[in-house]
DRENMIVO-839322 format. One record per atom (N, C-alpha, C): z, x, y; residue in one letter; atom name. Coordinates in nm, 4 decimals. Atoms other than C-alpha are relative to their C-alpha. Example, Ala and Ser with C-alpha at 12.3 -4.5 7.8 and 13.67 -1.06 7.14 Angstrom:
! DRENMIVO-839322
+----------+----------+----------+-----+------+
:       c3 :       c1 :       c2 : res : atom :
+----------+----------+----------+-----+------+
:   0.0000 :   0.0890 :  -0.1190 :   A :    N :
:   0.7800 :   1.2300 :  -0.4500 :   A :   CA :
:   0.0000 :   0.0900 :   0.1200 :   A :    C :
:  -0.0060 :  -0.0820 :  -0.1190 :   S :    N :
:   0.7140 :   1.3670 :  -0.1060 :   S :   CA :
:   0.0730 :  -0.0770 :   0.1090 :   S :    C :
+----------+----------+----------+-----+------+
//
This chain:
! DRENMIVO-839322
+----------+----------+----------+-----+------+
:       c3 :       c1 :       c2 : res : atom :
+----------+----------+----------+-----+------+
:  -0.1087 :   0.1102 :  -0.0425 :   X :    N :
:  -9.7636 : -12.0223 :  -1.0288 :   X :   CA :
:   0.1388 :   0.0042 :   0.0308 :   X :    C :
:  -0.1345 :  -0.0817 :  -0.0395 :   X :    N :
:  -9.4815 : -11.9241 :  -0.8170 :   X :   CA :
:   0.0945 :  -0.1184 :   0.0165 :   X :    C :
:  -0.1155 :   0.1135 :  -0.0220 :   X :    N :
:  -9.1380 : -12.1386 :  -0.8279 :   X :   CA :
:   0.0353 :  -0.0139 :   0.0986 :   X :    C :
:   0.0262 :   0.0410 :  -0.1061 :   X :    N :
:  -9.0609 : -12.2503 :  -0.4915 :   X :   CA :
:   0.1874 :   0.0225 :  -0.0074 :   X :    C :
:  -0.1067 :  -0.0424 :   0.0130 :   X :    N :
:  -8.6690 : -12.1608 :  -0.4191 :   X :   CA :
:   0.0611 :  -0.1562 :   0.0741 :   X :    C :
:  -0.0755 :   0.1011 :  -0.0138 :   X :    N :
:  -8.4590 : -12.5111 :  -0.3890 :   X :   CA :
:   0.0612 :   0.0049 :   0.1560 :   X :    C :
:  -0.0718 :  -0.0248 :  -0.1014 :   X :    N :
:  -8.2924 : -12.5628 :  -0.0312 :   X :   CA :
:   0.1200 :   0.0094 :   0.0083 :   X :    C :
:  -0.1022 :   0.0398 :   0.0083 :   X :    N :
:  -7.9611 : -12.5276 :  -0.0206 :   X :   CA :
:   0.0789 :  -0.0470 :   0.1518 :   X :    C :
:  -0.1038 :   0.1064 :  -0.1164 :   X :    N :
:  -7.7433 : -12.8228 :   0.1775 :   X :   CA :
:   0.1077 :   0.1173 :   0.0518 :   X :    C :
:  -0.0933 :  -0.0502 :  -0.0720 :   X :    N :
:  -7.4742 : -12.6084 :   0.2397 :   X :   CA :
:   0.0213 :   0.1892 :   0.0620 :   X :    C :
:   0.0298 :  -0.1078 :  -0.0446 :   X :    N :
:  -7.6279 : -12.2983 :   0.3640 :   X :   CA :
:   0.0032 :   0.0449 :   0.1425 :   X :    C :
:  -0.0332 :  -0.0093 :  -0.2013 :   X :    N :
:  -7.5264 : -12.1391 :   0.7302 :   X :   CA :
:  -0.0666 :   0.1188 :   0.0327 :   X :    C :
:   0.0738 :  -0.1249 :  -0.0564 :   X :    N :
:  -7.7485 : -11.9572 :   0.9166 :   X :   CA :
:   0.0330 :   0.0312 :   0.1353 :   X :    C :
:  -0.0759 :  -0.0499 :  -0.1339 :   X :    N :
:  -7.5902 : -11.7819 :   1.1919 :   X :   CA :
:  -0.1544 :   0.0109 :   0.1216 :   X :    C :
:   0.0960 :  -0.0013 :  -0.1034 :   X :    N :
:  -7.7936 : -11.8095 :   1.5209 :   X :   CA :
:  -0.0534 :   0.1442 :   0.0026 :   X :    C :
:   0.0725 :  -0.1264 :   0.0003 :   X :    N :
:  -7.9952 : -11.4751 :   1.6435 :   X :   CA :
:   0.0950 :   0.0656 :   0.1187 :   X :    C :
:  -0.0546 :  -0.1030 :  -0.1188 :   X :    N :
:  -7.7891 : -11.2272 :   1.8383 :   X :   CA :
:  -0.0395 :   0.1183 :  -0.0208 :   X :    C :
:   0.0722 :  -0.1381 :  -0.0570 :   X :    N :
:  -8.0065 : -10.9504 :   1.8561 :   X :   CA :
:   0.0085 :   0.0423 :   0.1350 :   X :    C :
:   0.0093 :  -0.0016 :  -0.1738 :   X :    N :
:  -7.9706 : -11.0164 :   2.2504 :   X :   CA :
:   0.1081 :   0.0536 :   0.0564 :   X :    C :
:  -0.1348 :  -0.0211 :  -0.0530 :   X :    N :
:  -7.6010 : -10.9705 :   2.2604 :   X :   CA :
:   0.0254 :   0.1334 :   0.0092 :   X :    C :
:   0.0034 :  -0.1131 :  -0.0444 :   X :    N :
:  -7.4569 : -10.6833 :   2.3763 :   X :   CA :
:   0.1060 :   0.0503 :  -0.1394 :   X :    C :
:  -0.1009 :  -0.0369 :   0.1283 :   X :    N :
:  -7.1992 : -10.4655 :   2.1291 :   X :   CA :
:   0.1404 :  -0.0096 :   0.0540 :   X :    C :
:  -0.1353 :   0.0513 :  -0.0352 :   X :    N :
:  -6.9264 : -10.5412 :   2.3961 :   X :   CA :
:   0.0568 :  -0.1429 :  -0.0816 :   X :    C :
:  -0.0175 :   0.1421 :   0.0597 :   X :    N :
:  -6.9465 : -10.8800 :   2.2405 :   X :   CA :
:   0.1056 :  -0.0168 :  -0.0893 :   X :    C :
:  -0.1125 :  -0.0146 :   0.1113 :   X :    N :
:  -6.7291 : -10.7727 :   1.9428 :   X :   CA :
:  -0.0684 :  -0.0146 :  -0.1068 :   X :    C :
:   0.0980 :   0.0192 :   0.1264 :   X :    N :
:  -6.7912 : -10.7382 :   1.5559 :   X :   CA :
:  -0.0106 :  -0.1269 :  -0.0769 :   X :    C :
:  -0.0144 :   0.0914 :   0.0108 :   X :    N :
:  -6.6726 : -11.0784 :   1.5151 :   X :   CA :
:  -0.0915 :  -0.0989 :   0.0341 :   X :    C :
:   0.0554 :   0.0634 :  -0.0936 :   X :    N :
:  -6.9233 : -11.2158 :   1.7603 :   X :   CA :
:  -0.0789 :  -0.0978 :  -0.0987 :   X :    C :
:   0.0541 :   0.0549 :   0.0653 :   X :    N :
:  -7.1520 : -11.3153 :   1.4832 :   X :   CA :
:   0.0690 :  -0.1169 :  -0.0926 :   X :    C :
:  -0.0733 :   0.0844 :   0.0635 :   X :    N :
:  -6.9171 : -11.4913 :   1.2687 :   X :   CA :
:   0.0185 :  -0.0692 :   0.0235 :   X :    C :
:  -0.0307 :   0.1161 :  -0.0740 :   X :    N :
:  -6.7626 : -11.6685 :   1.5499 :   X :   CA :
:  -0.1124 :  -0.1061 :   0.0126 :   X :    C :
:   0.0961 :   0.1077 :  -0.0102 :   X :    N :
:  -7.1093 : -11.8048 :   1.6005 :   X :   CA :
:  -0.0281 :  -0.0675 :  -0.0730 :   X :    C :
:   0.0212 :   0.0669 :   0.1410 :   X :    N :
:  -7.1671 : -11.8885 :   1.2484 :   X :   CA :
:   0.0945 :  -0.1262 :  -0.0215 :   X :    C :
:  -0.0705 :   0.0991 :   0.0059 :   X :    N :
:  -6.8620 : -12.0694 :   1.2504 :   X :   CA :
:   0.0208 :  -0.1436 :   0.1387 :   X :    C :
:   0.0202 :   0.1157 :  -0.0926 :   X :    N :
:  -6.9193 : -12.3048 :   1.5560 :   X :   CA :
:  -0.1474 :  -0.0628 :  -0.0238 :   X :    C :
:   0.0828 :   0.0735 :   0.0605 :   X :    N :
:  -7.2461 : -12.3588 :   1.3990 :   X :   CA :
:   0.0022 :  -0.0623 :  -0.0782 :   X :    C :
:   0.0012 :   0.0755 :   0.0549 :   X :    N :
:  -7.1324 : -12.4996 :   1.1187 :   X :   CA :
:   0.1097 :  -0.1216 :   0.0556 :   X :    C :
:  -0.1365 :   0.1289 :  -0.0927 :   X :    N :
:  -6.8100 : -12.6898 :   1.3221 :   X :   CA :
:  -0.1190 :  -0.1254 :   0.0819 :   X :    C :
:   0.1129 :   0.1154 :  -0.0435 :   X :    N :
:  -7.1300 : -12.8743 :   1.5073 :   X :   CA :
:  -0.0627 :  -0.0725 :  -0.0731 :   X :    C :
:   0.0795 :   0.0747 :   0.0675 :   X :    N :
:  -7.3017 : -12.9565 :   1.2204 :   X :   CA :
:   0.0830 :  -0.0898 :  -0.0386 :   X :    C :
:  -0.1192 :   0.0988 :   0.1282 :   X :    N :
:  -6.9640 : -13.1044 :   1.0321 :   X :   CA :
:   0.0371 :  -0.0917 :   0.1298 :   X :    C :
:  -0.0874 :   0.0760 :  -0.1346 :   X :    N :
:  -6.8576 : -13.2620 :   1.4276 :   X :   CA :
:  -0.1430 :  -0.1262 :  -0.0023 :   X :    C :
:   0.0851 :   0.1116 :   0.0011 :   X :    N :
:  -7.2119 : -13.4330 :   1.4135 :   X :   CA :
:  -0.0447 :  -0.1169 :  -0.0898 :   X :    C :
:  -0.0571 :   0.1260 :   0.1190 :   X :    N :
:  -7.1674 : -13.5756 :   1.0827 :   X :   CA :
:   0.0602 :  -0.1001 :  -0.0039 :   X :    C :
:  -0.1319 :   0.0571 :  -0.0187 :   X :    N :
:  -6.8611 : -13.6808 :   1.1508 :   X :   CA :
:   0.0434 :  -0.1291 :   0.1930 :   X :    C :
:  -0.0176 :   0.0774 :  -0.1472 :   X :    N :
:  -6.9291 : -13.7947 :   1.5312 :   X :   CA :
:   0.1412 :  -0.0047 :   0.0568 :   X :    C :
:  -0.0725 :  -0.0187 :  -0.1211 :   X :    N :
:  -6.6927 : -13.5809 :   1.7133 :   X :   CA :
:  -0.0304 :   0.1426 :   0.0590 :   X :    C :
:   0.0223 :  -0.0825 :  -0.0683 :   X :    N :
:  -6.6865 : -13.3557 :   1.9605 :   X :   CA :
:   0.0023 :   0.1310 :  -0.0369 :   X :    C :
:   0.0087 :  -0.1222 :   0.0277 :   X :    N :
:  -6.7643 : -13.0007 :   1.9310 :   X :   CA :
:   0.1063 :   0.1056 :   0.0355 :   X :    C :
:  -0.1099 :  -0.0503 :  -0.0857 :   X :    N :
:  -6.4857 : -12.7703 :   1.9635 :   X :   CA :
:  -0.0048 :   0.1763 :  -0.0777 :   X :    C :
:  -0.0148 :  -0.1327 :   0.0176 :   X :    N :
:  -6.5218 : -12.3639 :   1.9790 :   X :   CA :
:   0.0043 :   0.0874 :  -0.0562 :   X :    C :
:  -0.1191 :  -0.0735 :   0.0572 :   X :    N :
:  -6.3707 : -12.1240 :   1.7840 :   X :   CA :
:   0.1007 :   0.0791 :   0.0389 :   X :    C :
:  -0.1165 :  -0.0941 :  -0.1079 :   X :    N :
:  -6.1652 : -11.9340 :   2.0754 :   X :   CA :
:   0.0955 :  -0.1421 :  -0.0059 :   X :    C :
:  -0.0950 :   0.1443 :  -0.0359 :   X :    N :
:  -6.0320 : -12.3380 :   2.1196 :   X :   CA :
:   0.0663 :  -0.0250 :  -0.1023 :   X :    C :
:  -0.0801 :   0.0647 :   0.1420 :   X :    N :
:  -5.9516 : -12.4171 :   1.7598 :   X :   CA :
:   0.1065 :   0.1217 :  -0.0243 :   X :    C :
:  -0.1191 :  -0.1024 :   0.0100 :   X :    N :
:  -5.7766 : -12.0501 :   1.7352 :   X :   CA :
:   0.1373 :   0.0154 :   0.1411 :   X :    C :
:  -0.1133 :   0.0162 :  -0.0713 :   X :    N :
:  -5.5616 : -12.0889 :   2.0306 :   X :   CA :
:   0.0870 :  -0.1397 :  -0.0394 :   X :    C :
:  -0.0599 :   0.1163 :   0.0034 :   X :    N :
:  -5.4713 : -12.4239 :   1.9501 :   X :   CA :
:   0.1088 :   0.0037 :  -0.1220 :   X :    C :
:  -0.1027 :  -0.0522 :   0.1282 :   X :    N :
:  -5.3233 : -12.2937 :   1.5868 :   X :   CA :
:   0.0711 :   0.1249 :   0.0500 :   X :    C :
:  -0.1095 :  -0.1301 :   0.0102 :   X :    N :
:  -5.1550 : -11.9754 :   1.7453 :   X :   CA :
:   0.1210 :  -0.0600 :   0.0301 :   X :    C :
:  -0.1525 :  -0.0098 :  -0.0720 :   X :    N :
:  -4.7987 : -11.9682 :   1.7751 :   X :   CA :
:   0.0187 :   0.0794 :   0.1051 :   X :    C :
:  -0.0130 :  -0.1466 :  -0.1143 :   X :    N :
:  -4.6136 : -11.7836 :   2.0171 :   X :   CA :
:  -0.0016 :   0.1343 :  -0.0205 :   X :    C :
:  -0.0354 :  -0.1463 :   0.0454 :   X :    N :
:  -4.6405 : -11.4291 :   2.0126 :   X :   CA :
:   0.1043 :   0.0368 :  -0.0041 :   X :    C :
:  -0.1334 :  -0.0645 :   0.0744 :   X :    N :
:  -4.3883 : -11.2205 :   1.8276 :   X :   CA :
:  -0.0201 :   0.1052 :   0.0065 :   X :    C :
:   0.0158 :  -0.1957 :  -0.0462 :   X :    N :
:  -4.4061 : -10.8188 :   1.9536 :   X :   CA :
:   0.1457 :   0.0020 :  -0.1387 :   X :    C :
:  -0.0450 :  -0.0789 :   0.0846 :   X :    N :
:  -4.3787 : -10.6417 :   1.6242 :   X :   CA :
:  -0.0346 :   0.1648 :   0.0109 :   X :    C :
:   0.0182 :  -0.1296 :  -0.0408 :   X :    N :
:  -4.3303 : -10.2872 :   1.6494 :   X :   CA :
:  -0.0443 :   0.1162 :  -0.1625 :   X :    C :
:   0.0000 :  -0.0323 :   0.1139 :   X :    N :
:  -4.4208 : -10.0336 :   1.3696 :   X :   CA :
:   0.0703 :   0.1319 :   0.0231 :   X :    C :
:  -0.0932 :  -0.1444 :  -0.0031 :   X :    N :
:  -4.1291 :  -9.7599 :   1.3281 :   X :   CA :
:   0.0194 :   0.0882 :  -0.1125 :   X :    C :
:  -0.0074 :  -0.0848 :   0.0651 :   X :    N :
:  -4.1746 :  -9.6101 :   1.0281 :   X :   CA :
:   0.1107 :   0.0764 :  -0.0566 :   X :    C :
:  -0.0852 :  -0.0230 :   0.0314 :   X :    N :
:  -3.8702 :  -9.6695 :   0.8529 :   X :   CA :
:   0.0086 :   0.0015 :  -0.1730 :   X :    C :
:  -0.0223 :   0.0158 :   0.1596 :   X :    N :
:  -3.8100 :  -9.5727 :   0.4640 :   X :   CA :
:   0.1207 :  -0.0704 :  -0.0475 :   X :    C :
:  -0.1245 :   0.1020 :   0.1415 :   X :    N :
:  -3.6761 :  -9.8275 :   0.2065 :   X :   CA :
:  -0.0195 :   0.0470 :  -0.1106 :   X :    C :
:   0.0511 :  -0.0218 :   0.1452 :   X :    N :
:  -3.6347 :  -9.7950 :  -0.1286 :   X :   CA :
:  -0.1008 :  -0.0642 :  -0.0503 :   X :    C :
:   0.1479 :   0.0648 :   0.0802 :   X :    N :
:  -3.9458 :  -9.8681 :  -0.3312 :   X :   CA :
:   0.0998 :  -0.1004 :  -0.1010 :   X :    C :
:  -0.0537 :   0.1114 :   0.0656 :   X :    N :
:  -3.7151 : -10.0996 :  -0.5686 :   X :   CA :
:  -0.0164 :  -0.1333 :   0.0583 :   X :    C :
:   0.0012 :   0.1068 :  -0.0919 :   X :    N :
:  -3.6494 : -10.3073 :  -0.2776 :   X :   CA :
:  -0.1297 :  -0.0458 :   0.0775 :   X :    C :
:   0.1234 :   0.0364 :  -0.0294 :   X :    N :
:  -4.0019 : -10.3123 :  -0.1344 :   X :   CA :
:  -0.1163 :  -0.0798 :  -0.0971 :   X :    C :
:   0.0893 :   0.0685 :   0.1025 :   X :    N :
:  -4.1673 : -10.3772 :  -0.4497 :   X :   CA :
:   0.0695 :  -0.1614 :  -0.0481 :   X :    C :
:  -0.0585 :   0.1655 :   0.0588 :   X :    N :
:  -3.9419 : -10.7113 :  -0.5224 :   X :   CA :
:  -0.0459 :  -0.0741 :   0.1257 :   X :    C :
:   0.0518 :   0.0806 :  -0.0910 :   X :    N :
:  -4.0202 : -10.8212 :  -0.1661 :   X :   CA :
:  -0.1477 :  -0.0142 :   0.0108 :   X :    C :
:   0.1596 :   0.0498 :   0.0260 :   X :    N :
:  -4.4011 : -10.7973 :  -0.2594 :   X :   CA :
:   0.0241 :  -0.0744 :  -0.0942 :   X :    C :
:   0.0172 :   0.0736 :   0.1148 :   X :    N :
:  -4.3268 : -10.9737 :  -0.5630 :   X :   CA :
:  -0.0025 :  -0.1454 :   0.0433 :   X :    C :
:  -0.0079 :   0.0760 :  -0.1032 :   X :    N :
:  -4.1550 : -11.2356 :  -0.3320 :   X :   CA :
:  -0.0820 :  -0.0792 :   0.0696 :   X :    C :
:   0.0996 :   0.0449 :  -0.0977 :   X :    N :
:  -4.4272 : -11.2442 :  -0.1074 :   X :   CA :
:  -0.1220 :  -0.0336 :  -0.0795 :   X :    C :
:   0.1149 :   0.0757 :   0.0308 :   X :    N :
:  -4.7124 : -11.2924 :  -0.3448 :   X :   CA :
:   0.0464 :  -0.1577 :  -0.0913 :   X :    C :
:  -0.0425 :   0.1227 :   0.0624 :   X :    N :
:  -4.4814 : -11.5857 :  -0.5162 :   X :   CA :
:  -0.0133 :  -0.1186 :   0.1083 :   X :    C :
:   0.0408 :   0.1031 :  -0.0941 :   X :    N :
:  -4.4746 : -11.7915 :  -0.1800 :   X :   CA :
:  -0.0926 :   0.0481 :   0.0700 :   X :    C :
:   0.1596 :  -0.0241 :  -0.0688 :   X :    N :
:  -4.8242 : -11.6265 :  -0.0821 :   X :   CA :
:   0.0372 :   0.0035 :   0.1831 :   X :    C :
:  -0.0477 :  -0.0382 :  -0.1572 :   X :    N :
:  -4.6755 : -11.5030 :   0.2665 :   X :   CA :
:  -0.0317 :   0.1414 :   0.0108 :   X :    C :
:  -0.0230 :  -0.1968 :  -0.0085 :   X :    N :
:  -4.6873 : -11.1455 :   0.3958 :   X :   CA :
:   0.0982 :   0.0774 :   0.0070 :   X :    C :
:  -0.1367 :  -0.1191 :   0.0265 :   X :    N :
:  -4.4556 : -10.8535 :   0.3056 :   X :   CA :
:   0.0755 :  -0.0240 :   0.1041 :   X :    C :
:  -0.1238 :  -0.0037 :  -0.1230 :   X :    N :
:  -4.3391 : -10.8356 :   0.6890 :   X :   CA :
:   0.0687 :  -0.1050 :   0.0376 :   X :    C :
:  -0.0882 :   0.1291 :  -0.0256 :   X :    N :
:  -4.2549 : -11.2102 :   0.6820 :   X :   CA :
:   0.1225 :  -0.0190 :  -0.1098 :   X :    C :
:  -0.0823 :   0.0123 :   0.0913 :   X :    N :
:  -4.0520 : -11.1950 :   0.3621 :   X :   CA :
:   0.1208 :   0.1066 :   0.0691 :   X :    C :
:  -0.1056 :  -0.0944 :  -0.0194 :   X :    N :
:  -3.8870 : -10.8725 :   0.5223 :   X :   CA :
:   0.1031 :  -0.0435 :   0.0930 :   X :    C :
:  -0.0259 :   0.0684 :  -0.1362 :   X :    N :
:  -3.8548 : -11.0141 :   0.8212 :   X :   CA :
:   0.1424 :  -0.0995 :  -0.0192 :   X :    C :
:  -0.0968 :   0.1354 :   0.0063 :   X :    N :
:  -3.6506 : -11.3391 :   0.6901 :   X :   CA :
:   0.1366 :   0.0610 :  -0.0936 :   X :    C :
:  -0.1561 :  -0.0990 :   0.0612 :   X :    N :
:  -3.4023 : -11.0943 :   0.4957 :   X :   CA :
:   0.0816 :   0.0382 :   0.0616 :   X :    C :
:  -0.0515 :  -0.0232 :  -0.1288 :   X :    N :
:  -3.3487 : -10.9279 :   0.7852 :   X :   CA :
:   0.0912 :  -0.0853 :   0.0565 :   X :    C :
:  -0.0807 :   0.0767 :  -0.0135 :   X :    N :
:  -3.2523 : -11.2216 :   0.9442 :   X :   CA :
:   0.0951 :  -0.0997 :  -0.0621 :   X :    C :
:  -0.0838 :   0.0021 :   0.1048 :   X :    N :
:  -3.0706 : -11.3545 :   0.6977 :   X :   CA :
:   0.1216 :   0.0634 :  -0.0038 :   X :    C :
:  -0.1354 :  -0.0899 :   0.0101 :   X :    N :
:  -2.8368 : -11.0888 :   0.6806 :   X :   CA :
:   0.0346 :   0.0171 :   0.1415 :   X :    C :
:  -0.0851 :   0.0347 :  -0.1016 :   X :    N :
:  -2.7663 : -11.0934 :   1.0463 :   X :   CA :
:   0.0574 :  -0.0572 :   0.0389 :   X :    C :
:  -0.0448 :   0.1111 :  -0.0361 :   X :    N :
:  -2.7034 : -11.4212 :   1.0756 :   X :   CA :
:   0.1284 :   0.0074 :  -0.0907 :   X :    C :
:  -0.0988 :   0.0009 :   0.1356 :   X :    N :
:  -2.4626 : -11.3669 :   0.7425 :   X :   CA :
:   0.0864 :   0.0985 :   0.0792 :   X :    C :
:  -0.0889 :  -0.0515 :  -0.0142 :   X :    N :
:  -2.3060 : -11.0755 :   0.9098 :   X :   CA :
:   0.0647 :  -0.0575 :   0.1653 :   X :    C :
:  -0.0592 :   0.0814 :  -0.1425 :   X :    N :
:  -2.2633 : -11.2830 :   1.3142 :   X :   CA :
:   0.0984 :  -0.0735 :  -0.0804 :   X :    C :
:  -0.0886 :   0.0799 :   0.0486 :   X :    N :
:  -2.1124 : -11.5615 :   1.0947 :   X :   CA :
:   0.1485 :   0.0096 :  -0.0572 :   X :    C :
+----------+----------+----------+-----+------+
//
């Protein structure tokens, strides 16, 4: 007597991507799965489907150029900035940028 597995209503099955070329990128399977889930949710809600690339473009902010200069900073300052970033649920570079912007504005003002 074999047990049958209960079908998971939340399971996501990605479409077959075996025919895709390697040039489509490492996230193509993930994006296909996201599109599939969105189409299922949209069908339930009666809304038209949006592909992942359209949604990503709608959510992106203006592009900010960041460069890696390799500056050396005091370890205690970096650790404190990391604590602030974790507390505020931000990226470390956002906390450091904010601190630099405030410093520059204070110097100018």
